[in-house]
MARLOTOR-50749 format. One line per field, with one value per residue: residue number from 1; residue in one letter; chain; z, y, x of N, C-alpha, C, O in turn. Coordinates in Angstrom, 3 decimals. Example, Ala and Ser with C-alpha at 12.3 -4.5 7.8 and 13.67 -1.06 7.14 Angstrom:
MARLOTOR-50749
resi	c(1_2)
resn	c(a_s)
chain	c(A_A)
n_w	c(7.800_7.080)
n_v	c(-5.690_-2.250)
n_u	c(13.190_12.850)
ca_w	c(7.800_7.140)
ca_v	c(-4.500_-1.060)
ca_u	c(12.300_13.670)
c_w	c(7.800_7.870)
c_v	c(-3.300_0.030)
c_u	c(13.200_12.900)
o_w	c(8.465_8.039)
o_v	c(-3.319_1.138)
o_u	c(14.236_13.409)
END
This chain:
MARLOTOR-50749
resi	c(1_2_3_4_5_6_7_8_9_10_11_12_13_14_15_16_17_18_19_20_21_22_23_24_25_26_27_28_29_30_31_32_33_34_35_36_37_38_39_40_41_42_43_44_45_46_47_48_49_50_51_52_53_54_55_56_57_58_59_60_61_62_63_64_65_66_67_68_69_70_71_72_73_74_75_76_77_78_79_80_81_82_83_84_85_86_87_88_89_90_91_92_93_94_95_96_97_98_99_100_101_102_103_104_105_106_107_108_109_110_111_112_113_114_115_116_117_118_119_120_121_122_123_124_125_126_127_128_129_130_131_132_133_134_135_136_137_138_139_140_141_142_143_144_145_146_147_148_149_150_151_152_153_154_155_156_157_158_159_160_161_162_163_164_165_166_167_168_169_170_171_172)
resn	c(m_t_k_t_f_t_k_d_t_p_l_y_l_h_s_a_a_y_a_r_e_h_e_e_l_p_l_y_r_e_s_y_l_a_n_v_a_c_k_e_a_i_e_k_a_v_s_n_h_y_a_n_n_h_v_d_v_k_a_i_l_e_e_v_g_a_g_f_s_m_e_r_m_k_y_v_l_a_n_t_i_r_e_k_d_w_d_g_r_f_s_r_a_n_k_a_w_a_k_t_v_p_v_v_e_e_t_d_g_w_g_y_k_r_n_s_s_f_v_v_d_r_s_h_p_a_v_l_d_g_f_v_s_h_f_r_k_e_l_e_r_a_p_q_v_k_k_s_s_v_l_n_k_l_k_a_p_l_p_e_t_a_a_s_g_k_g_k_s_q_e_l)
chain	c(A_A_A_A_A_A_A_A_A_A_A_A_A_A_A_A_A_A_A_A_A_A_A_A_A_A_A_A_A_A_A_A_A_A_A_A_A_A_A_A_A_A_A_A_A_A_A_A_A_A_A_A_A_A_A_A_A_A_A_A_A_A_A_A_A_A_A_A_A_A_A_A_A_A_A_A_A_A_A_A_A_A_A_A_A_A_A_A_A_A_A_A_A_A_A_A_A_A_A_A_A_A_A_A_A_A_A_A_A_A_A_A_A_A_A_A_A_A_A_A_A_A_A_A_A_A_A_A_A_A_A_A_A_A_A_A_A_A_A_A_A_A_A_A_A_A_A_A_A_A_A_A_A_A_A_A_A_A_A_A_A_A_A_A_A_A_A_A_A_A_A_A)
n_w	c(0.000_-0.920_0.552_0.526_0.158_1.156_0.270_2.678_4.329_6.744_6.378_7.773_9.502_10.912_12.240_12.333_14.784_16.419_16.214_17.482_20.095_20.823_20.707_18.196_16.055_14.356_12.882_11.601_10.033_8.368_6.936_5.699_4.042_2.443_1.151_-0.438_-2.016_-3.335_-4.820_-6.549_-7.876_-9.212_-10.966_-12.505_-13.631_-15.140_-16.996_-18.228_-19.478_-21.254_-24.470_-27.780_-27.470_-25.885_-22.934_-20.935_-18.659_-17.136_-17.082_-15.670_-13.200_-12.490_-12.352_-10.333_-8.335_-7.738_-5.891_-3.961_-1.739_-2.486_-0.819_-0.067_-2.589_-3.157_-1.172_-1.878_-4.502_-4.012_-2.342_-4.169_-6.052_-4.362_-3.575_-5.989_-6.613_-7.944_-10.580_-13.647_-15.302_-14.033_-13.496_-12.357_-10.998_-10.085_-8.435_-6.519_-5.462_-4.357_-2.229_-0.459_0.637_3.543_4.295_5.939_6.538_6.886_8.110_8.385_10.842_9.472_7.790_5.506_3.423_4.238_2.770_0.165_-0.670_-1.577_-3.894_-7.039_-9.582_-11.913_-14.022_-16.689_-15.938_-17.215_-18.173_-15.789_-14.563_-16.089_-15.334_-12.595_-12.722_-13.760_-11.697_-9.566_-10.411_-10.216_-7.475_-6.630_-7.524_-6.012_-3.268_-0.341_3.011_5.476_8.450_11.394_12.883_15.973_16.972_15.820_17.153_19.733_19.488_18.988_20.210_23.473_24.131_24.563_26.805_28.625_28.961_29.922_32.041_31.765_31.755_34.035_36.853_39.272_42.478_45.831)
n_v	c(-1.180_2.146_5.198_8.224_11.558_14.914_18.398_19.572_18.074_18.409_19.884_18.592_19.951_19.045_16.820_13.171_12.324_14.533_14.459_12.034_12.584_14.516_13.219_13.106_11.409_10.181_12.451_13.182_10.877_10.826_13.218_12.677_10.493_11.824_13.586_11.785_10.830_13.201_13.671_11.470_12.165_14.472_13.371_11.714_13.626_15.207_13.290_12.831_15.269_15.965_16.161_15.819_17.424_19.448_20.853_21.081_23.187_24.526_22.745_20.654_21.872_22.391_19.762_18.501_20.353_19.968_17.996_18.513_20.895_24.133_24.660_22.101_21.120_22.942_22.249_19.575_19.936_21.715_20.104_18.100_19.459_20.312_17.871_17.095_18.822_18.705_18.379_19.802_20.465_21.742_25.059_27.826_29.744_28.309_26.483_28.219_29.240_26.861_26.462_28.354_27.411_25.977_22.781_19.764_17.790_14.513_11.394_7.885_5.229_3.509_5.008_5.854_8.360_9.950_11.844_11.114_9.572_11.219_12.520_13.835_11.799_10.506_12.094_14.050_16.052_18.615_19.166_19.136_21.283_23.427_23.299_23.891_26.530_27.810_27.166_28.602_31.218_31.184_30.878_33.370_34.947_34.062_34.836_35.964_35.005_37.075_37.132_38.962_40.581_39.961_42.175_44.300_43.902_44.499_47.194_48.271_50.288_49.952_48.435_50.676_50.363_48.938_50.609_53.085_52.523_52.444_50.902_49.428_48.345_50.412_49.991_50.432)
n_u	c(0.837_0.641_1.455_-0.339_0.473_-0.178_-0.437_-0.428_1.156_3.525_6.771_9.556_12.175_14.434_16.943_16.983_17.937_17.359_14.580_14.079_14.978_13.110_10.741_9.445_9.508_7.498_6.617_9.008_9.499_7.207_7.570_10.027_9.336_7.494_9.220_10.653_8.554_7.873_10.189_10.006_7.666_8.486_10.405_8.724_6.976_8.743_9.550_7.082_6.590_8.578_9.701_10.925_13.254_12.254_11.025_8.198_7.948_6.044_3.903_5.074_5.477_2.809_1.798_3.377_2.997_0.351_0.269_2.189_3.671_5.098_7.199_8.149_8.905_10.923_12.768_13.440_14.442_16.587_18.136_18.789_20.432_22.480_23.553_24.563_26.593_28.994_28.329_28.543_26.446_24.459_23.473_25.511_24.056_21.813_23.090_24.154_21.776_20.703_22.410_21.546_19.266_18.145_19.048_18.734_21.401_22.356_23.666_23.079_23.460_25.134_26.599_25.336_24.077_21.210_19.837_20.228_18.155_16.165_17.043_16.727_17.226_16.603_16.184_17.434_20.210_20.522_17.971_16.549_17.813_16.859_14.166_14.430_15.346_13.062_11.280_12.397_11.847_9.072_8.856_9.749_7.670_5.564_3.419_4.923_5.005_5.619_7.408_7.221_9.980_11.709_13.021_11.557_9.153_9.934_10.523_8.080_5.369_3.945_0.760_-1.974_-3.637_-2.102_0.100_-0.898_-2.460_-5.147_-8.313_-8.095_-9.767_-11.271_-11.085_-12.057)
ca_w	c(0.000_-1.026_1.316_-0.236_0.909_0.704_0.383_4.094_5.081_7.138_6.078_9.046_9.245_11.922_12.004_12.983_16.188_17.078_16.272_18.514_21.401_21.098_20.487_16.966_14.966_13.330_12.006_10.798_9.051_7.382_6.085_4.908_2.991_1.523_0.324_-1.430_-2.950_-4.134_-5.773_-7.566_-8.667_-10.105_-12.017_-13.383_-14.369_-16.153_-18.037_-18.940_-20.171_-22.050_-25.777_-28.896_-26.907_-25.261_-21.643_-20.568_-17.234_-16.475_-16.861_-14.587_-11.956_-12.179_-11.985_-9.018_-7.403_-7.359_-4.753_-2.984_-1.522_-3.066_0.187_-0.177_-3.878_-3.000_-0.344_-2.662_-5.610_-3.451_-1.895_-5.367_-6.607_-3.383_-3.637_-7.301_-6.786_-8.867_-11.940_-14.364_-16.092_-13.257_-13.605_-11.136_-10.286_-9.364_-7.353_-5.476_-4.831_-3.549_-0.991_0.451_1.205_4.645_4.127_6.997_5.958_7.928_7.732_9.361_11.590_8.557_6.955_4.324_3.442_4.142_1.736_-1.147_-1.023_-2.277_-4.947_-8.349_-10.367_-13.137_-15.009_-17.173_-15.175_-17.962_-18.198_-14.417_-14.318_-16.682_-14.479_-11.351_-13.038_-13.844_-10.348_-8.770_-10.829_-9.626_-6.039_-6.459_-7.772_-4.991_-2.113_0.788_4.334_6.226_9.898_11.986_13.663_17.411_17.174_15.520_18.235_20.903_19.198_18.894_21.471_24.262_23.963_25.375_28.091_29.540_29.214_30.635_33.199_31.443_31.732_35.353_37.662_40.452_43.662_47.094)
ca_v	c(0.000_3.377_6.303_9.433_12.759_16.104_19.642_19.941_17.276_19.377_19.645_18.509_20.531_18.637_15.496_12.036_12.329_15.562_13.950_10.991_13.250_15.310_12.341_13.547_10.500_10.038_13.633_13.059_9.805_11.246_14.229_11.994_9.744_12.814_14.064_10.741_10.839_14.424_13.389_10.564_12.931_15.344_12.524_11.283_14.793_15.562_12.267_13.030_16.557_16.232_15.510_16.552_18.404_20.539_20.513_21.960_23.418_24.911_21.515_19.930_22.586_22.150_18.354_18.244_21.274_19.469_17.083_18.907_22.335_24.772_24.523_20.761_21.039_23.714_21.444_18.425_20.417_22.240_18.939_17.435_20.232_20.283_16.538_16.972_20.059_18.403_18.259_21.065_20.721_22.652_26.416_28.419_30.443_27.319_25.948_29.247_29.237_25.646_26.616_29.257_26.689_25.121_21.364_18.950_16.733_13.555_10.019_6.938_4.502_2.782_5.980_6.156_9.700_9.838_12.766_10.471_8.961_12.172_13.226_13.584_11.258_9.857_13.149_14.586_17.262_19.861_19.370_19.477_22.636_24.346_23.306_24.601_27.967_28.237_27.029_29.737_32.401_31.031_31.144_34.822_35.524_33.607_35.737_35.526_35.313_37.656_37.084_40.169_40.267_40.209_43.558_45.165_43.757_45.214_48.622_48.699_50.848_49.080_48.743_51.834_49.975_48.535_51.717_54.207_52.084_52.457_49.577_48.825_48.719_51.246_49.437_51.063)
ca_u	c(0.000_1.415_0.878_-0.555_0.816_-0.888_0.322_-0.410_2.129_4.555_8.177_10.275_13.492_15.402_17.520_16.328_18.365_16.562_13.208_14.067_15.107_11.912_9.594_8.791_9.879_6.457_6.650_10.225_9.316_6.208_8.195_11.049_8.645_6.919_10.345_10.916_7.414_7.994_11.275_9.465_6.687_9.263_10.965_7.628_6.478_9.755_9.452_5.810_6.498_9.780_9.637_11.527_14.185_11.507_10.431_7.092_8.213_4.790_3.135_5.746_5.173_1.398_1.609_3.982_2.359_-0.969_0.399_3.207_3.830_6.286_8.260_8.737_9.600_12.160_13.670_13.901_15.276_17.837_18.905_19.312_21.547_23.579_24.170_25.215_27.356_30.087_27.812_28.615_25.245_23.618_24.019_26.077_22.971_21.011_23.930_24.210_20.454_20.550_23.181_20.835_18.130_18.593_18.738_19.339_22.229_22.676_23.953_22.573_24.486_26.019_27.288_24.539_23.486_19.752_19.354_20.347_16.871_15.299_17.774_16.125_18.338_16.126_15.955_18.703_20.548_20.294_16.518_16.190_18.330_15.886_12.985_14.773_15.372_11.660_10.719_12.886_11.070_7.738_9.010_9.857_6.349_4.614_3.348_5.731_4.482_6.728_7.278_7.795_11.166_11.646_13.454_10.409_8.182_10.449_10.465_6.677_4.860_3.096_-0.656_-2.343_-4.218_-1.040_1.015_-1.498_-3.208_-6.568_-8.908_-8.019_-10.948_-10.994_-11.730_-11.666)
c_w	c(0.000_-0.270_0.401_0.661_0.330_0.817_1.840_4.928_5.439_6.763_7.395_8.804_10.344_11.600_12.695_14.464_16.989_17.252_17.370_19.905_21.799_20.834_19.294_15.774_13.943_12.361_11.065_9.673_7.966_6.410_5.161_3.742_1.980_0.625_-0.789_-2.468_-3.860_-5.204_-6.905_-8.458_-9.643_-11.271_-13.014_-14.240_-15.451_-17.307_-18.886_-19.839_-20.899_-23.352_-26.820_-28.428_-26.344_-23.958_-21.310_-19.054_-16.480_-16.159_-15.732_-13.254_-11.540_-11.683_-10.592_-7.959_-6.972_-6.105_-3.657_-2.907_-2.221_-2.116_0.083_-1.493_-3.794_-2.234_-1.147_-3.801_-5.105_-2.979_-3.088_-5.904_-5.656_-3.424_-4.954_-7.620_-7.801_-10.332_-12.620_-15.215_-15.319_-13.286_-12.269_-10.310_-9.490_-8.227_-6.202_-4.729_-3.893_-2.213_-0.002_1.126_2.324_4.450_5.224_6.328_7.072_7.335_8.803_10.035_10.725_7.608_5.681_4.462_3.220_3.041_0.339_-1.611_-1.735_-3.156_-6.269_-9.265_-11.629_-14.214_-15.437_-16.441_-15.913_-18.023_-16.806_-14.067_-14.896_-15.853_-13.191_-11.595_-13.108_-12.454_-9.470_-9.133_-10.226_-8.124_-5.759_-6.643_-6.673_-3.822_-0.940_2.086_5.156_7.707_10.460_12.892_15.128_17.691_16.896_16.606_19.472_20.717_19.185_20.239_22.174_23.984_24.969_26.741_29.087_29.907_30.086_31.859_32.969_31.462_33.080_36.145_38.893_41.629_44.889_48.249)
c_v	c(1.243_4.484_7.513_10.630_13.935_17.298_20.056_19.097_18.191_18.927_19.698_18.930_20.248_17.227_14.409_11.992_13.355_15.067_12.891_11.614_13.970_14.541_12.780_12.643_10.285_11.229_13.571_12.041_10.202_12.266_13.593_11.239_10.674_13.393_13.068_10.719_12.066_14.247_12.505_11.276_13.865_14.533_12.096_12.447_15.226_14.570_12.472_14.266_16.958_15.449_16.417_17.699_19.636_20.033_21.553_22.185_23.820_23.684_20.690_20.565_22.358_20.727_18.070_19.116_20.835_18.597_17.537_20.420_22.840_24.602_23.157_20.608_21.779_22.896_20.288_18.875_20.964_21.094_18.242_18.166_20.233_18.945_16.329_18.231_19.894_18.451_19.625_21.379_21.548_24.030_26.892_29.096_29.457_26.677_26.941_29.306_28.044_25.764_27.553_28.576_25.781_23.680_20.600_17.814_15.792_12.187_9.105_6.215_3.748_3.714_6.345_7.547_9.574_10.727_12.144_9.882_9.931_13.121_12.842_13.111_10.525_10.870_13.690_15.894_18.570_20.184_19.806_20.888_23.683_24.437_24.085_26.109_28.524_28.203_28.209_31.018_32.356_31.296_32.635_35.501_35.194_34.584_35.143_35.933_35.806_37.593_38.349_39.774_40.592_41.655_44.527_45.085_44.522_46.727_49.156_49.250_49.835_49.401_49.816_51.428_49.590_49.724_52.799_53.791_52.103_51.026_48.881_49.261_49.487_50.660_50.124_50.147)
c_u	c(0.881_0.701_0.766_-0.285_0.049_0.042_0.475_0.548_3.290_5.968_8.939_11.720_14.510_15.882_16.705_16.698_17.559_15.122_13.075_14.095_13.825_10.614_8.753_9.119_8.758_6.417_7.848_10.009_8.318_6.805_9.233_10.403_7.984_8.009_10.641_9.794_7.468_9.072_10.768_8.451_7.393_9.825_9.889_7.127_7.471_9.685_8.192_5.810_7.787_9.667_10.263_12.425_13.480_10.899_9.358_7.165_6.940_3.944_3.750_5.384_3.723_1.178_2.161_3.315_0.975_-0.884_1.329_3.323_5.085_7.477_8.938_9.478_10.931_13.195_14.279_14.815_16.613_18.722_19.552_20.537_22.734_24.313_24.920_26.018_28.493_29.638_27.741_27.395_24.214_24.272_24.582_24.993_22.125_21.809_24.013_22.883_20.309_21.287_22.493_19.646_18.638_18.107_19.473_20.099_22.646_22.967_23.377_23.737_25.477_26.757_26.559_23.928_21.982_19.187_19.421_19.025_15.930_16.101_17.130_17.248_17.896_15.765_17.312_19.002_20.290_18.805_16.050_16.651_17.375_14.621_13.262_14.800_13.955_11.011_11.139_12.135_9.668_7.778_9.055_8.502_5.348_4.592_4.109_5.059_5.660_6.424_7.900_8.952_10.944_12.022_12.305_9.351_8.629_10.360_9.032_6.210_3.962_1.636_-1.071_-2.891_-3.151_-0.160_0.384_-2.284_-4.698_-7.075_-8.820_-9.236_-10.496_-11.778_-11.200_-11.855)
o_w	c(0.838_-0.429_-0.396_1.793_-0.844_1.372_2.193_6.113_4.550_6.828_8.059_7.985_10.669_10.778_13.534_15.303_18.107_18.314_18.095_20.786_22.981_20.749_19.361_14.622_12.750_11.161_9.876_8.509_6.784_5.204_3.980_2.603_0.793_-0.548_-1.939_-3.665_-5.042_-6.357_-8.076_-9.660_-10.778_-12.425_-14.224_-15.434_-16.560_-18.471_-20.105_-20.848_-21.127_-23.340_-26.747_-28.948_-26.330_-23.893_-21.397_-18.275_-15.307_-15.090_-14.930_-12.299_-10.358_-10.709_-9.765_-6.830_-5.940_-5.354_-2.543_-3.889_-2.508_-2.553_0.138_-1.525_-4.300_-2.612_-1.096_-4.040_-5.706_-3.197_-3.029_-6.177_-6.101_-3.322_-5.031_-8.776_-8.442_-11.230_-12.212_-15.797_-15.887_-13.120_-11.202_-9.081_-8.348_-7.175_-5.037_-3.502_-2.762_-1.198_1.183_2.082_2.081_4.443_5.414_5.639_8.076_6.215_9.959_9.807_11.197_6.714_4.850_5.489_2.156_2.442_-0.574_-2.810_-2.420_-3.171_-6.583_-9.674_-12.345_-15.202_-14.626_-16.338_-15.291_-17.935_-16.673_-13.353_-14.264_-15.682_-12.745_-10.761_-12.570_-12.089_-8.719_-8.252_-9.780_-7.567_-4.782_-5.999_-6.432_-3.430_-0.601_2.236_5.485_8.157_10.043_13.581_15.471_18.548_17.655_16.941_20.174_21.682_19.353_21.289_21.549_23.635_26.093_27.734_30.276_31.052_30.921_32.633_33.890_31.211_33.251_36.092_39.465_41.732_44.982_49.387)
o_v	c(1.370_4.685_7.791_10.692_13.938_17.222_20.797_19.373_18.700_17.744_20.734_18.325_21.096_16.531_14.693_11.659_13.074_15.239_12.860_11.220_14.030_15.128_12.824_13.065_10.212_11.045_13.869_12.316_9.947_12.188_13.932_11.330_10.355_13.665_13.452_10.603_11.968_14.632_12.754_11.016_14.029_14.953_12.113_12.279_15.574_14.966_12.309_14.302_18.140_14.224_17.640_18.812_20.731_18.939_22.758_21.473_23.483_23.598_20.096_19.874_22.155_20.510_17.463_18.678_21.286_18.479_17.016_21.128_22.078_24.424_23.067_20.030_21.300_22.859_20.056_18.257_20.704_21.117_17.844_17.544_20.161_18.894_15.484_18.645_20.865_18.553_20.493_22.462_21.998_24.150_26.425_29.033_29.734_26.365_26.548_29.411_28.195_25.230_27.544_29.110_24.909_23.411_20.768_16.980_16.215_11.871_9.494_6.572_3.382_3.252_7.074_7.874_9.147_10.394_12.606_9.714_9.504_14.333_11.659_13.893_9.975_10.531_13.774_16.755_19.547_21.350_20.733_21.610_24.707_25.520_24.859_26.880_29.597_29.120_28.749_31.819_33.376_31.871_33.113_36.510_35.946_35.105_33.970_37.066_35.049_37.951_38.754_38.755_41.405_42.298_45.474_46.089_45.119_47.459_50.355_48.744_48.991_50.536_49.851_52.103_49.883_49.834_53.380_54.641_51.806_50.076_47.823_50.416_49.209_50.833_50.378_50.523)
o_u	c(1.774_-0.503_1.662_-0.766_-0.321_1.138_1.392_0.737_3.973_6.302_8.964_12.413_15.342_15.286_15.850_15.861_17.129_14.525_12.081_13.330_13.488_9.535_7.524_9.017_9.049_6.208_7.728_10.302_8.548_6.572_9.308_10.861_7.919_7.753_10.854_10.057_7.139_8.879_11.058_8.387_6.946_9.735_10.116_6.880_7.065_9.754_8.225_5.106_8.044_9.553_10.142_12.347_14.042_10.338_9.598_6.532_6.785_3.339_3.029_5.030_3.443_0.458_1.481_3.096_0.477_-1.852_1.279_3.099_6.008_8.614_10.165_10.565_11.947_14.366_15.487_15.853_17.656_19.933_20.715_21.564_23.880_25.539_25.812_26.102_28.896_30.474_26.970_27.318_23.219_25.486_24.183_25.004_21.758_21.251_23.951_22.863_19.846_20.840_22.829_19.085_19.473_16.906_20.678_19.512_23.217_22.566_23.212_24.893_26.554_27.466_27.101_23.334_21.534_18.164_18.737_18.801_15.001_15.883_17.003_18.107_18.734_15.114_18.234_18.128_19.874_18.420_15.251_15.954_17.116_14.060_12.415_14.325_13.683_10.276_10.327_11.820_9.144_6.844_8.477_8.216_4.403_5.636_3.952_4.601_6.574_5.336_8.985_8.898_10.086_11.416_12.100_8.723_7.813_10.145_8.808_6.605_3.319_1.313_-0.570_-2.621_-3.278_0.280_1.077_-2.725_-5.460_-6.333_-9.425_-9.659_-9.442_-12.992_-9.999_-11.573)
END
């Protein structure tokens, strides 16, 4: 039986050791398996939408995006390029981008790199590089949820009720 993942499957950004220590192994495992499924979906979509030396990058993005979040695709694609840093068929720009994406790199007890399981390796690197370039443009267009910084929160004025004493009941 194959597990189906949704866009809502959270991306776990810690190591297996951290997950074990914090009793989050089920979250780690689900995210890991979703990474592998995303990698397989990318490989299948590239195969489906590449013909006559032309790749339909929009169709690939739509097909993979139907099942996986942009965040997970970014993680899997960045991991792939980081693991294939030696491959000159990936552009310098995509290699530089991949290095900016935080990817948890770890090995198991036998020295096997766990990240190897979700490296896109059944697609030609030059075709995948073109898809990554398009994907990065789509990421830039996507609305970004900005988190307010702690410094901005500290600089913000206190709520009026707390600062002026208003709202306190007057009891005698």
